[in-house]
Backbone as numpy.savetxt, mean C-alpha at the origin, in Angstrom:
# Nx Ny Nz CAx CAy CAz Cx Cy Cz
-12.22 3.36 -4.23 -13.39 2.59 -4.59 -13.22 1.13 -4.19
-12.01 0.63 -4.37 -11.78 -0.76 -4.00 -11.95 -0.97 -2.50
-11.53 -0.01 -1.71 -11.71 -0.11 -0.26 -13.19 -0.14 0.09
-13.96 0.72 -0.52 -15.40 0.75 -0.27 -16.03 -0.60 -0.58
-15.67 -1.16 -1.72 -16.25 -2.45 -2.11 -15.86 -3.54 -1.12
-14.60 -3.57 -0.71 -14.14 -4.62 0.21 -14.81 -4.50 1.57
-14.93 -3.29 2.07 -15.45 -3.11 3.42 -16.98 -3.07 3.49
-17.66 -2.55 2.45 -19.09 -2.29 2.58 -19.97 -2.94 1.52
-19.42 -3.60 0.53 -20.23 -4.12 -0.57 -21.25 -5.15 -0.09
-20.93 -5.92 0.91 -21.86 -6.92 1.42 -22.97 -6.29 2.26
-22.79 -5.05 2.70 -23.79 -4.37 3.53 -24.73 -3.51 2.69
-24.23 -2.92 1.63 -25.04 -2.05 0.78 -25.44 -2.85 -0.47
-25.95 -2.16 -1.46 -26.31 -2.82 -2.72 -25.04 -3.40 -3.35
-24.97 -4.71 -3.53 -23.75 -5.34 -4.06 -23.40 -4.86 -5.47
-22.14 -4.56 -5.64 -21.63 -4.18 -6.95 -21.21 -5.46 -7.68
-21.59 -5.57 -8.92 -21.27 -6.77 -9.68 -19.92 -6.68 -10.36
-19.49 -5.49 -10.73 -18.26 -5.35 -11.50 -17.63 -3.99 -11.24
-16.31 -3.97 -11.17 -15.56 -2.73 -11.03 -14.48 -2.73 -12.10
-14.47 -1.71 -12.90 -13.45 -1.57 -13.94 -12.62 -0.35 -13.59
-11.30 -0.55 -13.49 -10.40 0.55 -13.18 -9.32 0.64 -14.25
-8.74 1.81 -14.35 -7.64 2.01 -15.30 -6.41 2.48 -14.54
-5.32 1.77 -14.68 -4.03 2.13 -14.09 -4.08 2.30 -12.58
-4.85 1.48 -11.92 -4.94 1.55 -10.46 -3.86 0.70 -9.83
-3.34 1.12 -8.67 -2.32 0.31 -7.99 -2.96 -0.79 -7.15
-3.75 -1.66 -7.79 -4.50 -2.66 -7.04 -3.61 -3.64 -6.29
-2.44 -3.91 -6.81 -1.51 -4.81 -6.12 -0.43 -4.05 -5.38
-0.57 -2.75 -5.26 0.45 -1.93 -4.64 1.48 -1.50 -5.67
2.46 -0.77 -5.22 3.52 -0.33 -6.12 4.85 -0.32 -5.38
5.90 -0.43 -6.17 7.26 -0.41 -5.63 8.16 0.15 -6.71
8.93 1.16 -6.38 9.78 1.83 -7.38 11.10 1.11 -7.60
11.47 0.22 -6.73 12.74 -0.48 -6.86 13.73 -0.01 -5.81
14.89 -0.59 -5.87 15.89 -0.27 -4.86 16.88 0.78 -5.33
16.75 1.21 -6.57 17.66 2.24 -7.08 17.34 3.58 -6.43
18.34 4.39 -6.26 18.14 5.69 -5.62 17.55 6.72 -6.58
17.22 6.32 -7.80 16.62 7.25 -8.76 15.14 6.94 -8.98
14.49 6.27 -8.05 13.10 5.83 -8.27 12.12 6.99 -8.35
12.45 8.15 -7.86 11.54 9.29 -7.92 11.92 10.27 -9.02
12.82 9.86 -9.91 13.18 10.71 -11.02 14.39 11.59 -10.78
14.86 11.64 -9.55 16.07 12.39 -9.25 17.05 11.45 -8.55
18.29 11.78 -8.60 19.31 10.93 -8.00 19.42 11.25 -6.51
18.91 10.38 -5.67 18.94 10.58 -4.23 20.15 9.88 -3.62
20.68 10.40 -2.53 21.76 9.70 -1.84 21.25 8.37 -1.27
22.13 7.42 -1.14 21.75 6.08 -0.66 21.10 6.11 0.72
21.57 7.00 1.60 20.99 7.03 2.94 19.51 7.45 2.91
19.12 8.26 1.94 17.72 8.67 1.83 16.86 7.48 1.41
17.33 6.69 0.46 16.57 5.52 0.03 16.48 4.51 1.15
17.55 4.32 1.90 17.52 3.41 3.05 16.53 3.91 4.11
16.53 5.21 4.33 15.63 5.79 5.31 14.17 5.60 4.86
13.90 5.80 3.57 12.54 5.62 3.06 12.08 4.18 3.27
12.96 3.21 3.04 12.61 1.81 3.24 12.31 1.52 4.70
12.98 2.20 5.61 12.78 1.95 7.04 11.55 2.64 7.61
11.14 3.77 7.04 10.01 4.50 7.63 8.70 4.33 6.85
8.73 3.65 5.73 7.52 3.53 4.89 6.36 2.88 5.65
6.65 1.96 6.53 5.60 1.25 7.26 5.44 1.72 8.70
6.02 2.87 9.03 5.83 3.41 10.38 4.40 3.95 10.51
3.87 3.94 11.72 2.51 4.44 11.94 2.36 5.88 11.49
3.37 6.70 11.76 3.30 8.11 11.40 3.12 8.27 9.89
3.95 7.64 9.09 3.88 7.77 7.63 2.60 7.12 7.10
2.21 5.99 7.63 1.00 5.31 7.18 -0.25 6.15 7.42
-0.23 6.98 8.46 -1.41 7.80 8.76 -1.43 9.14 8.03
-0.28 9.66 7.59 -0.31 10.97 6.95 -0.15 10.93 5.43
0.39 9.85 4.88 0.59 9.75 3.43 -0.26 8.63 2.87
-1.29 8.98 2.12 -2.17 7.97 1.53 -1.45 6.95 0.67
-0.54 7.38 -0.22 0.15 6.40 -1.06 0.99 5.40 -0.28
1.37 5.72 0.94 2.15 4.78 1.74 1.35 3.51 2.03
0.03 3.62 2.03 -0.82 2.44 2.27 -0.80 1.47 1.10
-0.27 1.89 -0.02 -0.17 1.01 -1.20 1.27 0.64 -1.52
2.21 1.00 -0.64 3.62 0.68 -0.87 3.84 -0.78 -0.52
4.26 -1.56 -1.51 4.47 -3.00 -1.31 5.92 -3.33 -1.65
6.75 -3.34 -0.64 8.17 -3.60 -0.81 8.40 -5.11 -0.77
8.82 -5.72 -1.89 9.01 -7.17 -1.90 10.15 -7.64 -1.00
11.01 -6.72 -0.57 12.11 -7.07 0.31 11.73 -6.98 1.78
10.53 -6.46 2.06 10.06 -6.32 3.43 8.62 -6.83 3.56
8.32 -7.99 3.02 6.94 -8.47 3.00 6.37 -8.70 4.40
7.17 -9.17 5.34 6.67 -9.36 6.70 6.28 -8.02 7.32
7.13 -7.03 7.14 6.85 -5.68 7.64 5.62 -5.11 6.95
5.51 -5.32 5.65 4.35 -4.87 4.87 3.07 -5.48 5.40
3.05 -6.79 5.57 1.84 -7.49 6.00 1.41 -7.06 7.40
2.38 -6.78 8.26 2.06 -6.43 9.64 1.70 -4.96 9.82
2.37 -4.05 9.10 2.25 -2.62 9.40 1.58 -1.77 8.35
1.45 -2.24 7.13 0.76 -1.46 6.10 -0.72 -1.42 6.45
-1.35 -0.26 6.36 -2.70 -0.09 6.89 -3.83 -0.59 5.98
-3.74 -0.43 4.67 -4.88 -0.71 3.81 -4.72 -1.94 2.94
-3.68 -2.00 2.14 -3.57 -3.00 1.09 -3.60 -4.45 1.58
-2.94 -4.81 2.68 -3.04 -6.20 3.13 -4.47 -6.62 3.48
-5.26 -5.67 3.96 -6.67 -5.98 4.24 -7.45 -6.16 2.95
-7.20 -5.30 1.97 -7.91 -5.40 0.71 -7.56 -6.69 -0.03
-6.33 -7.15 0.11 -5.89 -8.38 -0.55 -6.18 -9.62 0.29
-6.87 -9.43 1.42 -7.20 -10.52 2.34 -5.98 -11.26 2.86
-4.88 -10.54 3.01 -3.68 -11.10 3.62 -3.83 -11.03 5.15
-4.49 -9.97 5.61 -4.71 -9.78 7.03 -6.19 -9.53 7.25
-6.74 -10.06 8.34 -8.15 -9.84 8.65 -8.36 -8.42 9.14
-9.58 -7.93 8.99 -9.94 -6.61 9.48 -11.24 -6.69 10.23
-11.47 -5.73 11.11 -12.71 -5.67 11.90 -13.79 -5.05 11.04
-14.97 -5.63 11.09 -16.08 -5.10 10.30 -16.82 -4.05 11.04
C-alpha cells in the first residue's frame, strides 16, 4: 500500500491518511548474530546472506529482500535495494 501511495497518489484520488499495523516501513534487520532466523546458522551462511541480499537476483525473486536495511551496508542498500530507498526518498525513481 505504501508503494502505491508513493508512486501513484498524486495521479489518482489523493489519500489523506494511511494507518498501518506492524509494517516494516523503515525496513528490517535481524542483526549480525547467526541466530536471526530462529535457528543457529553457521557463520559462513550469515556472511553469504549479507553479501547476496542486495544482488539483482535476490531483489527480483524475494519480496522481503526489498525491505532489508542492513545498517552495516548502507551504501550497498541505497544503490541496490529495489523498493525501500525509493519509498524513503533516498533515491529518485522514474515516474
